[in-house]
Structure formats: structure tokens, C-alpha cells
C-alpha positions as CSV (number, residue, x, y, z in Angstrom):
1,X,-69.8,-39.8,-19.5
2,X,-72.3,-42.5,-20.4
3,X,-75.0,-40.5,-22.3
4,X,-77.6,-42.7,-24.0
5,X,-78.0,-42.1,-27.7
6,X,-81.6,-40.9,-28.3
7,X,-81.9,-43.0,-31.5
8,X,-80.7,-46.3,-30.0
9,X,-83.2,-49.1,-30.3
10,X,-83.5,-50.9,-26.9
11,X,-85.2,-53.8,-28.7
12,X,-81.7,-54.7,-30.2
13,X,-80.8,-56.2,-26.8
14,X,-82.7,-59.1,-25.4
15,X,-84.1,-59.5,-21.9
16,X,-82.1,-60.4,-18.9
17,X,-81.6,-64.0,-18.0
18,X,-81.9,-65.4,-21.5
19,X,-78.9,-66.7,-23.4
20,X,-78.9,-65.4,-27.0
21,X,-76.8,-66.8,-29.8
22,X,-75.0,-64.0,-31.6
23,X,-72.7,-66.0,-33.8
24,X,-71.4,-69.6,-34.2
25,X,-69.0,-69.0,-31.3
26,X,-70.7,-66.4,-29.1
27,X,-73.8,-66.3,-26.8
28,X,-74.8,-63.3,-24.7
29,X,-76.5,-63.3,-21.3
30,X,-77.6,-59.9,-19.9
31,X,-77.5,-59.4,-16.2
32,X,-80.6,-58.0,-14.4
33,X,-78.8,-54.8,-13.4
34,X,-80.3,-52.0,-15.6
35,X,-79.5,-48.4,-14.8
36,X,-78.2,-45.1,-16.1
37,X,-74.6,-46.5,-16.3
38,X,-75.4,-50.1,-17.3
39,X,-78.2,-49.6,-19.9
40,X,-80.3,-52.8,-19.9
41,X,-77.7,-54.6,-17.9
42,X,-74.1,-56.0,-18.1
43,X,-73.4,-58.3,-21.0
44,X,-71.8,-61.7,-20.1
45,X,-70.5,-63.6,-23.1
46,X,-70.2,-67.4,-23.4
47,X,-67.6,-68.2,-26.1
48,X,-67.4,-71.7,-27.4
49,X,-69.7,-74.7,-27.0
50,X,-68.7,-77.8,-25.1
51,X,-65.5,-76.2,-23.9
52,X,-66.6,-72.7,-23.0
53,X,-65.0,-69.4,-21.9
54,X,-67.1,-66.9,-19.8
55,X,-66.2,-63.3,-20.5
56,X,-67.2,-60.7,-17.9
57,X,-69.3,-62.9,-15.6
58,X,-71.0,-59.8,-14.2
59,X,-72.2,-58.5,-10.8
60,X,-72.7,-60.6,-7.7
61,X,-76.3,-61.4,-8.3
62,X,-78.1,-64.6,-7.5
63,X,-80.5,-64.4,-10.5
64,X,-77.6,-63.8,-12.9
65,X,-75.6,-66.6,-11.4
66,X,-78.4,-69.1,-11.7
67,X,-79.1,-68.0,-15.3
68,X,-75.5,-68.3,-16.2
69,X,-75.2,-71.8,-14.7
70,X,-78.3,-72.8,-16.6
71,X,-77.0,-71.4,-19.8
72,X,-73.7,-73.3,-19.4
73,X,-75.5,-76.6,-18.7
74,X,-73.0,-79.5,-18.8
75,X,-70.4,-77.5,-20.8
76,X,-66.9,-77.5,-19.4
77,X,-65.8,-74.0,-18.4
78,X,-62.1,-73.7,-19.3
79,X,-61.6,-70.1,-18.3
80,X,-63.2,-67.0,-16.9
81,X,-62.0,-63.8,-18.6
82,X,-62.5,-60.3,-17.2
83,X,-62.1,-57.0,-19.1
84,X,-61.9,-54.6,-16.1
85,X,-62.7,-54.4,-12.4
86,X,-65.9,-52.5,-12.1
87,X,-68.5,-54.0,-9.8
88,X,-70.9,-54.7,-12.7
89,X,-68.3,-56.8,-14.5
90,X,-66.0,-58.8,-12.3
91,X,-67.4,-59.8,-8.9
92,X,-69.2,-63.0,-10.0
93,X,-65.9,-64.3,-11.3
94,X,-65.0,-65.7,-7.8
95,X,-68.3,-67.5,-7.4
96,X,-68.1,-68.9,-10.9
97,X,-64.6,-70.1,-10.3
98,X,-65.7,-71.9,-7.1
99,X,-68.6,-73.6,-8.9
100,X,-66.7,-74.7,-12.0
101,X,-63.0,-74.8,-11.0
102,X,-62.1,-72.6,-14.0
103,X,-59.2,-70.2,-13.5
104,X,-59.7,-66.4,-13.9
105,X,-57.8,-64.7,-16.7
106,X,-57.8,-61.1,-17.6
107,X,-57.0,-57.6,-16.3
108,X,-54.8,-56.8,-13.4
109,X,-56.3,-56.1,-10.0
110,X,-57.7,-52.6,-9.5
111,X,-54.9,-50.0,-9.3
112,X,-56.0,-48.8,-5.9
113,X,-55.7,-52.3,-4.2
114,X,-52.5,-51.3,-2.3
115,X,-54.2,-48.1,-1.0
116,X,-57.2,-50.1,0.1
117,X,-55.0,-52.4,2.0
118,X,-53.4,-49.4,3.7
119,X,-56.8,-48.1,4.7
120,X,-56.7,-45.3,2.1
121,X,-60.0,-45.7,0.3
122,X,-60.6,-43.1,-2.4
123,X,-64.3,-42.3,-2.6
124,X,-64.0,-41.9,-6.4
125,X,-63.1,-45.6,-6.5
126,X,-66.4,-46.7,-5.1
127,X,-67.3,-48.6,-8.3
128,X,-64.2,-50.7,-8.2
129,X,-64.2,-54.4,-7.3
130,X,-61.3,-54.6,-4.8
131,X,-61.9,-58.2,-4.1
132,X,-61.1,-59.4,-7.6
133,X,-58.1,-61.8,-7.7
134,X,-57.1,-63.2,-11.1
135,X,-55.1,-66.4,-11.5
136,X,-53.4,-65.2,-14.6
137,X,-53.0,-61.5,-15.6
138,X,-53.0,-60.9,-19.3
139,X,-51.0,-58.2,-21.0
140,X,-51.2,-56.5,-24.4
141,X,-50.6,-59.1,-27.1
142,X,-51.1,-62.2,-25.0
143,X,-53.2,-64.9,-26.6
144,X,-55.6,-67.3,-24.8
145,X,-56.2,-70.5,-26.8
146,X,-59.7,-71.9,-26.6
147,X,-61.4,-74.9,-28.2
148,X,-61.3,-73.9,-31.9
149,X,-60.9,-70.2,-31.2
150,X,-58.4,-67.8,-29.6
151,X,-58.7,-64.5,-27.7
152,X,-56.0,-62.0,-28.4
153,X,-55.5,-59.4,-25.6
154,X,-55.5,-55.7,-26.4
155,X,-54.7,-53.2,-23.6
156,X,-57.3,-50.4,-23.8
157,X,-56.7,-48.3,-20.7
158,X,-58.8,-45.2,-20.2
159,X,-62.3,-46.1,-18.9
160,X,-60.2,-47.9,-16.2
161,X,-56.5,-48.1,-16.3
162,X,-56.6,-51.9,-16.2
163,X,-59.1,-52.2,-19.0
164,X,-58.6,-54.9,-21.7
165,X,-60.3,-55.8,-24.9
166,X,-60.2,-59.2,-26.6
167,X,-60.1,-59.9,-30.3
168,X,-61.7,-63.1,-31.6
169,X,-59.9,-63.4,-35.0
170,X,-61.9,-66.4,-36.1
171,X,-64.9,-64.1,-36.5
172,X,-63.2,-60.7,-36.9
173,X,-64.8,-59.7,-33.7
174,X,-63.7,-57.7,-30.6
175,X,-65.0,-57.9,-27.1
176,X,-64.7,-54.2,-26.3
177,X,-65.9,-54.2,-22.7
178,X,-66.8,-50.6,-21.6
179,X,-64.2,-49.1,-23.9
180,X,-66.6,-48.9,-26.9
181,X,-70.4,-49.3,-26.6
182,X,-73.1,-48.5,-29.2
183,X,-75.7,-47.2,-26.8
184,X,-73.6,-44.4,-25.3
185,X,-70.2,-42.9,-24.8
186,X,-68.2,-44.3,-21.9
187,X,-67.5,-42.6,-18.6
188,X,-63.9,-41.7,-17.9
189,X,-63.6,-40.9,-14.3
190,X,-60.2,-40.1,-12.5
191,X,-58.4,-41.4,-10.6
192,X,-58.8,-44.8,-12.2
193,X,-59.9,-43.3,-15.6
194,X,-57.7,-41.2,-17.8
195,X,-58.9,-39.2,-20.8
196,X,-55.4,-39.2,-22.4
197,X,-55.2,-42.9,-22.1
198,X,-58.8,-43.4,-23.3
199,X,-58.1,-41.3,-26.4
200,X,-54.9,-43.2,-27.2
201,X,-56.8,-46.5,-26.8
202,X,-59.5,-45.4,-29.2
203,X,-56.8,-44.3,-31.7
204,X,-55.3,-47.8,-31.5
205,X,-58.5,-49.3,-32.8
206,X,-58.5,-47.2,-35.9
207,X,-57.5,-49.3,-38.9
208,X,-58.0,-52.7,-37.3
209,X,-59.9,-55.4,-39.2
210,X,-62.7,-56.3,-36.8
211,X,-66.1,-56.0,-38.4
212,X,-68.2,-56.2,-35.1
213,X,-67.7,-55.3,-31.5
214,X,-69.4,-57.0,-28.6
215,X,-69.6,-54.4,-25.8
216,X,-70.1,-54.6,-22.0
217,X,-73.6,-53.1,-22.3
218,X,-76.0,-52.9,-25.2
219,X,-76.1,-54.5,-28.6
220,X,-73.2,-55.2,-30.9
221,X,-71.4,-52.3,-32.6
222,X,-71.8,-52.6,-36.3
223,X,-69.4,-50.7,-38.7
224,X,-67.0,-50.2,-35.8
225,X,-64.4,-48.2,-37.7
226,X,-66.9,-45.5,-38.5
227,X,-68.2,-45.5,-34.9
228,X,-64.7,-45.3,-33.3
229,X,-63.8,-42.3,-35.5
230,X,-67.1,-40.7,-34.4
231,X,-66.2,-41.3,-30.7
232,X,-62.8,-39.7,-31.2
233,X,-64.4,-36.7,-32.9
234,X,-66.9,-36.4,-30.1
235,X,-64.2,-36.4,-27.4
236,X,-62.1,-33.9,-29.3
237,X,-65.1,-31.6,-29.7
238,X,-66.0,-31.9,-25.9
239,X,-62.4,-31.1,-25.0
240,X,-62.5,-28.0,-27.3
241,X,-65.8,-26.8,-25.7
242,X,-64.4,-27.3,-22.2
243,X,-61.3,-25.3,-23.1
244,X,-63.4,-22.5,-24.6
245,X,-65.5,-22.4,-21.4
246,X,-62.4,-22.0,-19.3
247,X,-61.0,-19.3,-21.7
248,X,-64.4,-17.5,-21.2
249,X,-63.9,-17.4,-17.5
250,X,-66.0,-20.4,-16.4
251,X,-63.5,-21.7,-13.9
252,X,-64.9,-24.5,-11.9
253,X,-66.4,-27.9,-12.8
254,X,-70.0,-27.4,-11.6
255,X,-70.2,-24.2,-13.6
256,X,-68.8,-26.0,-16.7
257,X,-71.3,-28.8,-16.3
258,X,-74.2,-26.3,-16.1
259,X,-73.0,-24.5,-19.2
260,X,-72.3,-27.5,-21.4
261,X,-74.8,-30.2,-20.3
262,X,-78.0,-28.3,-20.5
263,X,-81.1,-30.5,-20.0
264,X,-79.1,-33.3,-18.5
265,X,-80.9,-35.7,-16.1
266,X,-79.8,-34.4,-12.6
267,X,-79.0,-38.0,-11.7
268,X,-76.1,-37.8,-14.2
269,X,-74.6,-34.5,-13.0
270,X,-72.0,-36.3,-10.9
271,X,-70.9,-38.4,-13.9
272,X,-70.8,-35.3,-16.1
273,X,-68.6,-33.6,-13.5
274,X,-66.2,-36.6,-13.6
275,X,-66.0,-36.5,-17.3
276,X,-65.2,-32.8,-17.3
277,X,-62.6,-33.4,-14.6
278,X,-61.0,-36.0,-16.8
279,X,-60.8,-33.6,-19.7
280,X,-59.4,-30.8,-17.5
281,X,-56.8,-33.2,-16.1
282,X,-55.7,-33.9,-19.7
283,X,-55.8,-30.2,-20.7
284,X,-53.6,-29.5,-17.7
285,X,-51.2,-32.2,-18.8
286,X,-51.1,-30.5,-22.2
287,X,-50.3,-27.2,-20.6
288,X,-53.5,-25.6,-21.9
289,X,-55.1,-24.9,-18.5
290,X,-53.5,-24.2,-15.1
291,X,-54.5,-24.5,-11.5
292,X,-52.9,-24.5,-8.0
293,X,-51.7,-28.0,-7.1
294,X,-52.9,-31.2,-8.7
295,X,-56.2,-31.5,-10.7
296,X,-59.2,-31.9,-8.4
297,X,-62.9,-31.9,-8.6
298,X,-63.1,-28.7,-6.5
299,X,-60.2,-26.9,-8.2
300,X,-60.3,-23.5,-10.0
301,X,-59.0,-23.7,-13.5
302,X,-57.7,-20.9,-15.8
303,X,-56.7,-20.8,-19.4
304,X,-53.0,-20.5,-20.1
């Protein structure tokens, strides 16, 4: 789940509504949507100068739209790029497209779009932007050519199954979306999140040559290789402690949360339950726990 690091300095991220230059190619604009899952707000990135790409335009928010248009000024927006379809990242894409004429590139529509059309709305998908409609869906390895720079697509499913990251090779940088963030670990919540896919996506980052990550929330990730290895270690440790709890007879998710997340803000208990659920789903796939039927939030789990 998203658990804020107690030693993270909030002053490392600027105030909402002000475009900050992070590098010769990159500016950051923070949306005014702070919260327990968004930290100080969603980071929208402006890549390029006179010919600009907007990455993760953010939530449907009038103040953020006005700040974004002000930051763009008279620059030409050549593309709108989206990492994933959570409501704090993608909804403003449609309005920005209408205002600038720029096409939307990026992740595929939310995986539950067909179920939504059929009237089968899963309550666990409440954070998904079902209205998102890209003009061009990018896949792993696709390259978007900008004015003097390129964005190389990397599929990073896990936080959501349509999640993408984008490398900026000209600066050895990676726009990591919500896959990797310096301020916290990322929530992985079924049915759209998958712990197995998330771990595999983290492993894909090991050994890459980027020296800085620009995340969806919070300040840039410095020394990303060390940090990614630490995230992998944290997730493996969490999986082991959940398995140990089940082996000790703690058989349902609320009881596991109470045992493992002592002192957690009650507002985050639901997110903790979803994180435990994702780990249990993966442990069931590995044959290490069993249950009757498919993995569910209210299921009873036993060790194999």
C-alpha cells in the first residue's frame, strides 16, 4: 500500500500550481489534490519547450487546468501522454486535448471498460477513469519522437495492469508513474492490480541505466537502482510475513492487517487490506496458500 516514509522531506516537492524546472527538458506542475494516496498531489510533467509533451495531465480540476494552460503559454502541445488510468492521472487528458488539439498517447483503456459497458461495475475499480479514450495506445518498446527528445515505452503492469513508464534517454531519466515513488510504496489492489506483475515489473528495472526517476507523486527518485532493490526486498519481506501469519492460523484479511499493520492510520486500513489481498492472491497462485473458490477480500486462507 502507499505508506509514507517517515524520513521523506516534503520540502523536496514544490507547491501546487507552480511549474518548476527539473532539467533542461522537464518541468513539473503539481495538482492541488493532496491526500493519503497522492502525497502533495499528482505530478504533471511538461517535456520539451516550444514543442511540448504533457505527461499525466492529472485530475479533472479547474485550478490545475488553468495552471497547466498558463505554464504552457504559447508552446505547441504535440502530444498528451498517460501512464495509467487512475482518476488522479488521466481525466484531464480529454479537456487538454479539446483545448490544444493534441492527440492522446499512452496506456490502453482501463481493463474493466467492457464490464462497465455491460453494467457490471466492480466496486474495487472505483478509482479507475473509465472515460479515458486514447488516440494511440503505446506498447512495450514503442518510441514517441518529440522535438529533440524521445520517450521510450516500458510496460510496467502491477499498480494497474495497463501501467506504462517512459524513458527519456537524452537525460537517462524514467517517468515512473505510480510504479516507483520516493515518498512511499505503491498500492497494488486487485482486480486491476497484480502483485505478481508488480514484482516482475520492478525486476525489469534492475540493471537499467537511468540515473533519476520522475514519479507520479513526490520528488524525483535519486539512486533508483538502490531504491528499486529496496522495494523488491520490502515486498518479499511483506509476502513472507503474510505467509507466516497464515501458517500461524491467522486466516482472514482483517486479522492479518491487525497483526501486521500495528499503529496504522485507520483511514488506510482499507488500502492495507487490498495490499494483503494482492499478496494472498499471488501466494495462492504460487500454491503456498489455499482457499475455497477464487481469492476474495472476505475469503478464509490456509497454509498449504
